[in-house]
Structures are given as structure tokens and as C-alpha cells.
C-alpha positions as semicolon CSV with decimal commas, in nm:
position;residue;x (nm);y (nm);z (nm)
1;M;2,211;2,156;-0,121
2;A;1,934;1,902;-0,073
3;D;1,573;2,013;-0,106
4;D;1,384;2,077;0,212
5;P;1,143;1,782;0,251
6;Q;0,852;2,000;0,360
7;R;0,898;2,236;0,066
8;R;0,933;1,945;-0,177
9;A;0,617;1,786;-0,038
10;A;0,430;2,114;-0,074
11;E;0,531;2,122;-0,442
12;L;0,443;1,761;-0,523
13;L;0,130;1,684;-0,321
14;P;-0,097;1,920;-0,522
15;K;0,011;1,730;-0,835
16;V;-0,093;1,402;-0,674
17;E;-0,429;1,548;-0,569
18;H;-0,487;1,674;-0,922
19;L;-0,399;1,333;-1,063
20;R;-0,634;1,162;-0,817
21;A;-0,921;1,392;-0,921
22;Q;-0,856;1,321;-1,290
23;L;-0,848;0,944;-1,232
24;R;-1,178;0,962;-1,042
25;A;-1,330;1,149;-1,336
26;Q;-1,216;0,879;-1,578
27;V;-1,285;0,566;-1,371
28;L;-1,623;0,611;-1,206
29;G;-1,728;0,440;-0,884
30;Q;-1,378;0,328;-0,780
31;D;-1,263;0,612;-0,554
32;A;-1,133;0,387;-0,275
33;L;-0,950;0,167;-0,525
34;I;-0,780;0,471;-0,681
35;D;-0,669;0,593;-0,338
36;D;-0,526;0,254;-0,239
37;L;-0,351;0,212;-0,575
38;L;-0,184;0,553;-0,540
39;V;-0,077;0,464;-0,186
40;G;0,075;0,138;-0,308
41;L;0,281;0,307;-0,581
42;L;0,393;0,594;-0,359
43;A;0,508;0,331;-0,109
44;G;0,727;0,190;-0,385
45;G;0,545;-0,141;-0,423
46;H;0,367;-0,358;-0,675
47;V;-0,010;-0,402;-0,657
48;L;-0,243;-0,692;-0,737
49;L;-0,598;-0,606;-0,841
50;E;-0,857;-0,880;-0,806
51;G;-1,200;-0,852;-0,962
52;L;-1,429;-0,957;-1,241
53;P;-1,361;-0,840;-1,599
54;G;-1,513;-0,517;-1,723
55;L;-1,471;-0,303;-1,411
56;G;-1,221;-0,054;-1,558
57;K;-0,896;-0,201;-1,426
58;T;-0,704;-0,162;-1,753
59;L;-0,831;0,193;-1,808
60;L;-0,729;0,287;-1,454
61;V;-0,374;0,152;-1,483
62;R;-0,319;0,300;-1,828
63;S;-0,442;0,641;-1,711
64;L;-0,227;0,617;-1,398
65;A;0,086;0,543;-1,603
66;R;0,014;0,841;-1,827
67;G;-0,045;1,067;-1,527
68;L;0,279;0,960;-1,359
69;G;0,477;1,009;-1,680
70;L;0,582;0,643;-1,691
71;D;0,626;0,425;-1,999
72;F;0,334;0,181;-2,005
73;A;0,331;-0,180;-2,120
74;R;0,041;-0,424;-2,109
75;I;0,109;-0,798;-2,109
76;Q;-0,191;-1,021;-2,167
77;F;-0,123;-1,339;-1,971
78;T;-0,252;-1,656;-2,140
79;P;-0,178;-2,027;-2,090
80;D;0,058;-2,031;-2,391
81;L;0,259;-1,723;-2,285
82;M;0,627;-1,807;-2,240
83;P;0,871;-1,645;-1,993
84;S;1,073;-1,499;-2,282
85;D;0,757;-1,325;-2,403
86;V;0,773;-1,126;-2,078
87;T;1,142;-1,073;-2,008
88;G;1,288;-1,072;-2,360
89;T;1,523;-1,304;-2,545
90;Q;1,847;-1,333;-2,739
91;V;1,817;-1,269;-3,115
92;I;2,075;-1,301;-3,394
93;D;2,201;-0,966;-3,522
94;E;2,366;-0,975;-3,865
95;Q;2,468;-0,612;-3,892
96;G;2,799;-0,549;-4,068
97;G;2,812;-0,900;-4,209
98;A;2,892;-1,050;-3,869
99;R;2,654;-1,258;-3,667
100;R;2,620;-1,201;-3,298
101;F;2,357;-1,241;-3,029
102;R;2,176;-0,931;-2,915
103;F;1,931;-0,900;-2,628
104;Q;1,584;-0,796;-2,736
105;P;1,406;-0,651;-2,429
106;G;1,057;-0,778;-2,353
107;P;0,756;-0,571;-2,249
108;V;0,862;-0,587;-1,883
109;F;1,109;-0,308;-1,964
110;A;0,865;-0,026;-1,888
111;G;0,798;0,206;-1,598
112;L;0,452;0,065;-1,525
113;V;0,371;-0,287;-1,642
114;L;0,014;-0,414;-1,646
115;A;0,017;-0,792;-1,608
116;D;-0,338;-0,848;-1,723
117;E;-0,512;-1,161;-1,593
118;I;-0,185;-1,286;-1,447
119;N;-0,344;-1,602;-1,310
120;R;-0,434;-1,725;-1,658
121;A;-0,066;-1,800;-1,728
122;T;0,117;-2,107;-1,607
123;P;0,320;-2,084;-1,284
124;K;0,643;-2,097;-1,488
125;T;0,549;-1,781;-1,674
126;Q;0,414;-1,614;-1,362
127;S;0,751;-1,675;-1,197
128;S;0,930;-1,489;-1,477
129;L;0,830;-1,169;-1,296
130;L;0,990;-1,269;-0,964
131;E;1,336;-1,126;-1,027
132;A;1,195;-0,815;-1,194
133;M;0,964;-0,738;-0,902
134;Q;1,220;-0,805;-0,630
135;E;1,554;-0,701;-0,781
136;G;1,449;-0,453;-1,049
137;S;1,640;-0,649;-1,313
138;V;1,607;-0,935;-1,561
139;T;1,868;-1,205;-1,623
140;V;1,876;-1,368;-1,967
141;A;2,154;-1,602;-2,086
142;G;2,356;-1,524;-1,775
143;V;2,353;-1,148;-1,831
144;T;2,163;-0,919;-1,591
145;H;1,979;-0,624;-1,743
146;P;1,854;-0,345;-1,513
147;L;1,496;-0,231;-1,551
148;P;1,400;0,137;-1,578
149;Q;1,339;0,318;-1,253
150;P;1,085;0,375;-1,114
151;F;0,952;0,028;-1,202
152;H;0,616;-0,104;-1,091
153;V;0,395;-0,399;-1,174
154;V;0,019;-0,376;-1,143
155;A;-0,135;-0,717;-1,204
156;T;-0,499;-0,808;-1,246
157;Q;-0,641;-1,140;-1,138
158;N;-0,974;-1,305;-1,193
159;P;-1,132;-1,468;-0,889
160;V;-0,996;-1,818;-0,846
161;E;-1,336;-1,979;-0,887
162;L;-1,339;-1,890;-1,259
163;E;-1,229;-2,168;-1,495
164;G;-0,893;-2,163;-1,670
165;T;-0,690;-2,000;-1,392
166;F;-0,370;-2,100;-1,212
167;P;-0,331;-1,984;-0,849
168;L;-0,029;-1,760;-0,800
169;P;0,257;-1,920;-0,602
170;E;0,299;-1,788;-0,249
171;A;0,641;-1,642;-0,336
172;Q;0,481;-1,449;-0,620
173;L;0,197;-1,319;-0,404
174;D;0,443;-1,201;-0,141
175;R;0,607;-0,969;-0,396
176;F;0,291;-0,760;-0,414
177;L;0,280;-0,484;-0,155
178;F;-0,101;-0,473;-0,166
179;R;-0,382;-0,686;-0,300
180;L;-0,688;-0,474;-0,374
181;E;-1,037;-0,601;-0,445
182;V;-1,213;-0,427;-0,733
183;A;-1,573;-0,403;-0,620
184;T;-1,877;-0,388;-0,843
185;P;-1,996;-0,023;-0,854
186;S;-2,308;0,090;-0,673
187;S;-2,633;0,147;-0,861
188;D;-2,573;0,522;-0,893
189;A;-2,215;0,471;-1,008
190;M;-2,326;0,207;-1,255
191;A;-2,584;0,445;-1,401
192;A;-2,314;0,712;-1,439
193;I;-2,085;0,461;-1,610
194;L;-2,359;0,359;-1,852
195;A;-2,434;0,722;-1,934
196;A;-2,067;0,803;-1,995
197;T;-1,983;0,496;-2,201
198;T;-2,289;0,500;-2,428
199;A;-2,274;0,871;-2,516
200;A;-2,040;1,044;-2,760
201;P;-1,682;0,978;-2,645
202;V;-1,517;1,254;-2,446
203;T;-1,139;1,267;-2,430
204;L;-1,013;1,347;-2,081
205;E;-0,648;1,441;-2,076
206;V;-0,450;1,340;-1,769
207;T;-0,187;1,591;-1,668
208;R;0,153;1,429;-1,670
209;M;0,393;1,426;-1,380
210;A;0,760;1,345;-1,435
211;P;0,905;1,008;-1,335
212;A;1,146;1,203;-1,114
213;D;0,844;1,339;-0,925
214;L;0,734;0,985;-0,841
215;G;1,085;0,900;-0,723
216;A;1,090;1,211;-0,507
217;L;0,753;1,125;-0,355
218;Q;0,871;0,773;-0,276
219;A;1,177;0,918;-0,101
220;L;0,951;1,152;0,099
221;V;0,739;0,853;0,206
222;R;1,049;0,689;0,353
223;G;1,113;1,005;0,553
224;V;0,771;1,008;0,724
225;L;0,806;0,931;1,094
226;C;0,656;0,620;1,251
227;G;0,667;0,595;1,629
228;S;0,830;0,298;1,799
229;H;0,498;0,210;1,965
230;L;0,334;0,179;1,621
231;L;0,622;-0,028;1,486
232;K;0,585;-0,259;1,788
233;F;0,211;-0,280;1,725
234;V;0,268;-0,385;1,362
235;A;0,532;-0,642;1,464
236;N;0,298;-0,793;1,725
237;L;0,010;-0,799;1,478
238;V;0,213;-0,982;1,213
239;L;0,324;-1,239;1,471
240;A;-0,036;-1,279;1,587
241;T;-0,125;-1,418;1,242
242;H;0,089;-1,728;1,304
243;P;-0,117;-2,021;1,438
244;D;0,180;-2,207;1,591
245;R;0,260;-1,946;1,856
246;P;0,156;-2,021;2,217
247;T;-0,029;-1,691;2,239
248;S;-0,221;-1,737;1,912
249;G;-0,596;-1,680;1,933
250;E;-0,850;-1,960;1,905
251;R;-0,978;-1,857;1,563
252;T;-0,625;-1,812;1,432
253;R;-0,528;-2,165;1,536
254;R;-0,849;-2,299;1,388
255;F;-0,857;-2,123;1,051
256;V;-0,500;-2,014;0,960
257;R;-0,256;-2,245;0,785
258;Y;0,040;-2,006;0,756
259;G;0,086;-1,658;0,897
260;A;0,221;-1,347;0,729
261;S;0,587;-1,281;0,653
262;A;0,799;-0,984;0,752
263;R;0,714;-0,831;0,414
264;A;0,360;-0,788;0,544
265;G;0,486;-0,564;0,823
266;Q;0,696;-0,365;0,576
267;A;0,393;-0,321;0,351
268;I;0,177;-0,200;0,640
269;V;0,433;0,055;0,758
270;L;0,518;0,185;0,410
271;G;0,149;0,207;0,318
272;A;0,078;0,394;0,640
273;K;0,363;0,636;0,569
274;A;0,227;0,700;0,220
275;R;-0,118;0,771;0,362
276;A;0,028;1,011;0,616
277;L;0,220;1,194;0,343
278;L;-0,090;1,228;0,125
279;A;-0,278;1,366;0,425
280;G;-0,005;1,624;0,481
281;R;0,107;1,480;0,814
282;P;0,475;1,437;0,909
283;A;0,412;1,121;1,112
284;V;0,200;0,805;1,098
285;V;-0,106;0,772;1,319
286;R;-0,287;0,453;1,416
287;A;-0,563;0,515;1,157
288;D;-0,299;0,496;0,881
289;I;-0,193;0,155;1,008
290;D;-0,548;0,023;1,032
291;A;-0,626;0,141;0,678
292;C;-0,351;-0,082;0,534
293;L;-0,409;-0,408;0,722
294;Q;-0,648;-0,582;0,484
295;Q;-0,455;-0,475;0,175
296;A;-0,124;-0,603;0,312
297;L;-0,242;-0,919;0,489
298;G;-0,524;-1,046;0,268
299;H;-0,293;-1,229;0,025
300;R;-0,017;-1,320;0,269
301;V;-0,212;-1,507;0,538
302;L;-0,301;-1,851;0,405
303;L;-0,627;-1,990;0,541
304;N;-0,704;-2,361;0,560
305;F;-0,986;-2,575;0,423
306;E;-1,197;-2,528;0,735
307;A;-1,188;-2,153;0,684
308;E;-1,298;-2,202;0,325
309;A;-1,583;-2,427;0,435
310;E;-1,691;-2,177;0,700
311;R;-1,645;-1,885;0,454
312;V;-1,403;-1,715;0,691
313;R;-1,184;-1,445;0,536
314;V;-0,878;-1,260;0,660
315;T;-1,100;-0,960;0,728
316;D;-1,291;-1,164;0,984
317;L;-0,972;-1,231;1,182
318;L;-0,834;-0,877;1,193
319;A;-1,011;-0,790;1,519
320;E;-0,845;-1,084;1,696
321;W;-0,501;-0,986;1,563
322;R;-0,549;-0,621;1,660
323;A;-0,645;-0,721;2,014
324;A;-0,339;-0,950;2,041
325;A;-0,112;-0,674;1,910
326;E;-0,248;-0,427;2,165
327;R;-0,184;-0,676;2,445
328;G;0,172;-0,716;2,320
329;A;0,120;-1,086;2,249
């Protein structure tokens, strides 16, 4: 007999709250980032973190993997990294006096993979993650190898204005459910970080969940209700990002090169469902939708050169898209 969803949620949500509190104690000054990262993983997606080095991104992801009970692998992306260094390769096995090829799995075969500084690798190597992120498998020498489940990629990216970076292809960006900006901590948070990191080290153990718990939570997210009026709102909002539609707003036609894909709408709805579940609600409300717009659209809407010159960001256009979605445009 299947578990009652409400009872299962009541069992699992306290574990998530405990994990969130432990992560906040380890990574200071990044409470909003921790919340959004948890939402992204509970929604079953991959997450891109963008920010300057030294803000605790690696510590956060490593601690999160330990707390979720997932195998962790860190891949340092560099210009000389090859696709086989990520996915794995064929090696010669001479056991028993006979030679044969054997697949040697790469570091991508883990429950939570940290693709560190992903935009420092060449586009060819970046693209080696495409199949893994979309299909949950890796194909080498014509043979497809399934990845462990659950499987998630959390990638970090330096801002594009830093030297030695390669912009991620649009197809690669679209595989990420959310892109999250890692902000510089406030003065008080920075002081707390300095105090903690320059004193005698203190080991903070993160209580482990089981990978099956994460899978169960992701199934519960899918079961959260989302009203047809909210689904219509999200559909209208995604369409409002396209500058070639007759009903597009003036600023959209002026500053947007390409609008968001259907994956953006899926990311918004799944993120909203995850937020509703974490709040203990059986259905999505409009605030859940609004809280996921920037994270889901920021890397999917491509702005043009005029927007760059005017320093217009996706955030600046959200109000226009919301208004269009409410009108049903």
C-alpha cells in the first residue's frame, strides 16, 4: 500500500528543515542562496551558481551532498580538461591473460556533481554534461551507461567579465533549472565569517538523509497542486518574454534578443511546487510563482547589445512580463 503523501511529508519535512539550519550554520550570510538551492534540488533540477571566488560555494555544495546522503564528486573545469575526464573512457583490461576494453567511469558518476568554474572549460568539454543532465546517462563508444539516481549537477561560474572564461552555450544554460547569484555577504555576516574562519576550527557534522528521502521529496513536489489559473499565468509570462509577438511590450522588443523556452515555465512551476511543499502547503500560491521568476528566467532570456549598453537586466523587465501575463497577453 502506497504511503499517504501527507504522512510522508510530515516525516520528511522536519529533516529538510534540520538540514537547512545546519547549512546556515556552516555557510554564513547565504540564507537565501541555501533556500533557493534546496528548492532547485527538491524540484529535481540542476543549479548554476554565479559569483566571485571565495564566497563558500564549494563548502555549501559539499555540505549539501553530505546532508542529502549523496555521493559527491568535484570536477575542476580548466581549459585543458577533456570530455573523457568528465564522462569516463575505455581502458584496456588484461585480467586472465585476455585483453578487452572496459569502461572506466568518470567523476560524473556521482549523486551530486560540483562542476567548479564550469565556464573556464572549452565549449566542447562543457557540452560533455549535456546528455548527463538531460537523460541521466552517459554514452561512450556507442554504449549508454545510466547514472546513479538521484543525480544532480551544481555548477559554479565566474562572472563573464573575468578573463579566461568561455560563455556557456544556450543549450547548456537551458539544462539548469535555476541560476542563482551568490552575493557578497553583508558587513555583519562578513565579520562573523572572519571570526569563524580565523579561530580554532570547529567541526560541524551535518545529519545525513538517505538518497531515497530525496527521491520521495521530489515525488511529493510533483504531487503539489497548481491551479489552472496559475499555470495560465506562467504560460502567458513565458510568452511575454518573446520580442517577436504582436503583444510584446516596448521594453521587451527593445532589449530582448530571444525569449525563454518552455523549460522556463517548467522550472517556474516545479520551483513553486517545491516552495509550497517546504512551507507545508498542499497547493501553489502566486507568491511561490513570483519567488521563482528571476531564478528560472535570468539565464534563459537573452538580452541584446542595447540592453548591455543600458545596463538593463532580466530583473528590470519582470514587471512588464507580469503585467502582460495578468492581462492574458
